[in-house]
C-alpha positions, 0 to 999 in steps of 0.5 A: 129890303133884305140886305145882300149877304156875301153868299147871295152876292156870289150866287148872283154873280155865278148866276149872271156869268153862267150863260157867258160861260156857256156861250164861250164853250159853245164858241170854242167848240165851233172853232174846234170843230172848224179846225177839224174840218180843215185838216180832215182832207186826206192830203192834209193828214200825215196819218196816210203816211203811216198807211203807205209805210203800213203797206210796205211792211205787210209785204215785206218778207221777214223773220226766220221763215223769210215771208211776208204777212200776207198770209195772216188770217185777221178773221176773214180769211188768209190775206183779206183786209177789207172789213177785217178791222171792222170785225175786231177783236174777235175769237181765233181758233188757231190761237184759242183767244179773243184778239185785238189787231195788234195782238193778232199781228204779233201772233202772226209775226211770231207764227207765220214769219218766225219773227222775234217781236221784241224790237216790235213791242219795244217800238210799239209807240213811236217817238222822235227817231223811233218809228213804230212798225205796229202804228204803221201796219195798224194805220194800213189795215184799218184804212182798208175798212174805211166806210164800213160800219163797226160790227163787233163779234159776239157769237163765240162764248169767249167773245162774250165773256170779253165784252163782260170783262170789258164792261167791268173794267169799264167801271172799275175804280182804282189807282191813287186817284180812285178813277175808272173809265167811267169817271170821265165817260160815265154821263153826258155833257162832261169836259175837261177844259175845252175838251168835250168827253164822249159818253161811253157808258152805253149805245150812243152816237158819241161812242160811235163817233169816237170808236170809228175814229181810231187809229188817228194822227195826233197833231200834238204829238206828231204821231199816228196813235192806235186804240191801244195807245189811247187806253194806255194814256187814259190809264196813265192819266188815271194814275193806274199802273200801266197796262201790259202791251197787248194784254187781254184787259185792253182787248176786252175794253175794246170789244165792250166799247165797239159792242156800244159803238156797233153801227158807227161807220169808220173813217180812219186814220182820222186826225185829232189835236 
């Protein structure tokens, strides 16, 4: 009989404990899912308070022109909100740009209301004692597309170009850690600690569920967060330079991700850990 070497002993221990680790991960996932179900009811989701605030902001007259945002065209005609979020980002002829919701709202504030948006941008992400008009407006508008399917707009050449740029950015490595989006989301079955990481490198159920759940209320942050914040935080964690708010790069990434998530049914604002 061959003696058991130190290496073979370690391998044996690892092989024996793998089922235990897998079972523990499965149990953790089930508990996390049970927690999400418990707080999924709108009456348990503080994100709907942001929806109410956003509705008031949408109708509030502001800026040098003293008008509301109700004449803002989000792609389906002036003031029409039902289904608009499901088709963003998209090309807008009046701006000659592909815009996501937050870019478009800034454009409407500046051009329709005559509003100085410096303060809005400064409060783009809420914090203690610092409410965010943008988060509230996004929650209100996005909620109008709940139950509708993600429908990426790719007929205009600039939309096609933006989606291609987004795919390139998804795989572009950089920063001090040489990370890319695909480092975490380029293969199935990845996780960070107890958190499962969705596969986003191609069309998948993961992509549909992920993109259909933003904006969301983050329990850990006690705040409603938009997808702009999600991507900003991803770049921060990758140790990349922080992307500029409302940048075309973020819009390109969003359009690419919506492209692979086409058909996902929106349920927003959702609620996450």
